[in-house]
N, C-alpha and C positions, 0 to 999 in steps of 0.2 A: 331684731335684737343683735346688738354688735358683739362680734366675736373677736378675740385676740388670740393669736396662735403664735407659740415660740418653738422653734424646732433648732435642736443642736445637731449638726452634721459633719461627719468627717469628711472632708474632701480626699485626703489622703487614706485610702482603706484598700486593703489588699484586694485585687480583682475586681473592685468596684468604684474605682475613681471616674470613670467616665460615667456610669450610671448616677453617681453622686451629684456630679456637676449638673447632669441634666435635671435631675430632681430639684437641686437647689435653684436653678434657672427658673422652674415651673413654679417653685413656692414663692419666690421673690415676685413673681408677675402677679400672684394672688394676693399679695401682701402679707406675707408670713415673716415675722421677725426671725432672721436666722443668725444662729451663734457658730462660728467655725473653729469650735475646739478651744484647747487652753494650751498657750505657748510653753512648750517642753513636756507637755502630758498627752498621751494618748487617751480619749474618752472611750472606754470600753463597756461601761455600764448600759443596761437596756431598762429604761424606765419611761414611763408617760403618766401624766397627771392631767386630769380634767376638772376644772372647778365651773360649777353652774349654780344658778341662783334657784333655790327651793324653799317655798315659805317664807320668803324674804331673808334667807340665809344662804350664805355662800357654803356649799356642800362640795367636798372632793371626794374624786374617785380616783384610783390609780393602777397601773400595770407595771408588774416588775417580773423580769424573765432572765433566765440563765443562758438564752439564746438571742439572735438577731432578730429584728424585724425584716425578715426577708422571706418572700413566698416561695422561693426556690428551696433554700436550705430548710425551711420549715416541713418539707415534703420527705427529707431523707436524714435530718438530724432528730435524735430525741432530746428533749429540754422540759424544763419545768417552767411554768408561768403562774403567776399570782395575780389575780384582779381582786382588789381589795377597797374597802370603804372605811379602813381603819383610819381615823383622822390624824392621829399622833404620827404614825409613820409616813401618812402622806405630807404632813407638815416638814418631815426631814427630808423627804423627796424635794419639796421645794427649796430647800436649804441647798441641795446639790445644784439645782438649777439656778440658784443665786450664785454659786461659786463659778459656774460657766460664764457668767456675766461681769461678777467682780472677784478676779482671781485672788487678790490679796486677803479677801474676807474668808477666814477659816471658821466654820461653825462647829458646834458641840453636837453630839447625836447621843441620845439615849438608847435608841432602838437600832437604827443601821450600822453596819461597820463599812466605813467609807475609806478607800483609797485615793490618794496616797498619804492621807493624815492619820488614820487609826486603825486601819484593819490588822495589821501585824501585831500591833500592841494587844488588840482585843483578843486575837487568836492565841497569843501566849497567855494571857489571863485566863482564857477558857480552858487551855491544856492545864495550866498550874491548876485549877480548881479540881480538874479530874484526878492529877497527882496527889494532891491533898485529900481528897475523898477514899483514895486507893489506900494512903496512909492510916487513915482513920478506921478502915474496915467498911466504908460505905460503898454502894454501888457505884461502879466507875466503868467507863468506857467511851471509845471514839470511833465513829464510823464517818469515812470521808469517801466522796466519789467527785473525781476530778478528770481533766484532760492531762494535766501534768503537775508533778510534785518535784521541785528542784530548788526551792528556797532553803539554804542551808541552816538558817537561823531556826525556822520551823521544823526542819529534820532533827536538828539536835534537840529540840524540845520535845518531839515525839519520842526519840530516844531515850530521853530521861523520864518520860511517861511509861515506856516499856519497861525499864528498870525498876520503877516504882510499882509495877504489877498492874498497870491499865492494859486492857485488852483493846487492841487497834485493829480494824478490819479496814484496808484500802481497796479501792476499785480504781484502779489509775488506768485509762486507756492509752496514754502515750508516753512521755518522758517520767521516769521514776528514779531519781537519785538516791532513794532511801533504800537501805539493803535490809529485807526482812530475815527473821529467822536466826540471826547472828547470835550464839552463846553469849549472855553478859551484857549484850546492847541492844538486841532487837527481838529477845525471844517471844515477846508477846504481840509481834506484829506480823499479821499476815496481809499478803496483797495478791490481787489479781489484775488481769486486764481483760476486757470483753471487746472483740472486734466482730461484727456482724453485720447483717443487710443494713441496719440503719446506724448513723454514726453517733455514739455515745458522747453527748455533749454537756450534760448537766453538771453543774457544781453543787455538790450538798454537802453541808457540815452537820453531824450529829455529835452531841455531847450528852453523856448518859446523866449527869447532873443529879446523882444518889437518887435515880427513880423518877425524875421528872425531866425527861429529855428536852435540850435546847437543839432546836433545829433551824437551819439557814439555808435559803438557796442563795446563789451568788453569781456574778458575772466572773469572779475572779478565780484563776487557778493559783496554786501555791508555787508561785514562782515570783522571783524578786522583781521582775518587770511590773508585776500585777499588783505586788505590794507598794512598790515605791514610785513607779513611774507611769501609772495610768490612773484614770478617775474609774473605780470600780464601786459597786454596792453590794453588799450582802445583806439580805433581808430575814429577820426572824418569822418564823411561822407560829402564831399565836392560836388559830383555831384547831382545836383538838382533833376534829376529822381530818382535816387536812394534814395535820402532822402525823396521824396513824397512817394515812396513805403514802405519806414519802416513806416513814418507816417500813411499811409493807413492801413498797417497791424497791427500796434497797435491799432488803433480805431477799427478795426474788431475784434479782440480779447477784446478788453474794452466793445463792446456792444454785448458780448456773454450772453445770458440768457438760455442757455441749460445747460452747464457744469459749469459755473462760480458759486462760491460760495462767499459770502461777508464776509470780514473780519472785525470784531468789537470786542468792549469792552465786548460784551455778550460771544464770543468765542464759539457761536453755529454752525460757519461755515454753516449758512443756504444757500441754494440755492437761486440764485438771482430770483425774482418771475418773472415767464415766461409769457411774453407778446408776442403777435403776431404781425409781423411774428417772429416766432422762429429763434434765431441766434445761431447756433453751430460753433463757430469760426472756428474750424480746418476744417470743411466741407466748411464755406464760404472762407476761404483763398485759399482752392483747387480751388474753383469755380473763385476766383479773378485771379489767375494765370492762369487758364483755358482760361478766357476771354484776358488777356495780349498776351497770345500766339495766339489766334485768330485775335488780332489787328495786329500783326506781319506779320501774314500770308497774310493778306488784304494789 
């Protein structure tokens, strides 16, 4: 059976240039169709799509991740990955690959948030919905887990949400240009950073949406470069069990009182006051998944 393989690979990638050139040469020898990026943009999304014939129909399967396909970093980074057979989402992943090959063709997306075309506008719309819900007395809230938060347009929108009464919880490992807890500006925003044995690398966006949370995993931090100068993909989570799992793991991280530092206007990065029982989130997450495995065995 004939197989056709297309791979988008960045030859310019921090620390990996030599390895990527080697992989590219190997794949070319095997007849793989290679796409070397998009002029003027860094391709930062992490996606894979497989199409195969089943019962005379072409069926798609796909893999979307917050981290790289890298056997070294996968052992020391924490990330989220989604393996899905959702055909609507996968049709849109195909549109992203089409963009790699035909850069002037910009598709529309119903499910995915794709940079550099739509991500920032979509996020502003999602935050606006939370503001409107808060003003109407409906359930509202925003939870974000990111490597960095520095895009001023999005930060200003989060300040607007805070002023409207939207409770915002931020887990930002690295750069955070937003200042939490400022009276009249960010009273309703709390932020922490967790640095532990494994590098906290997932990007997760959670919008309360009046009791029916919208959850996304993403390759994109909330930085101008990720919004405007990179190809990024944020994917909605529709499966209720997976959605609950992400919400659970976010709250386990949020309750960390061993490795969590508080981000504040003081810029002292003080450790969160340790209360008992102690919660070291990376250990607690291991126990969470260990328990889930035991439940599956039963």
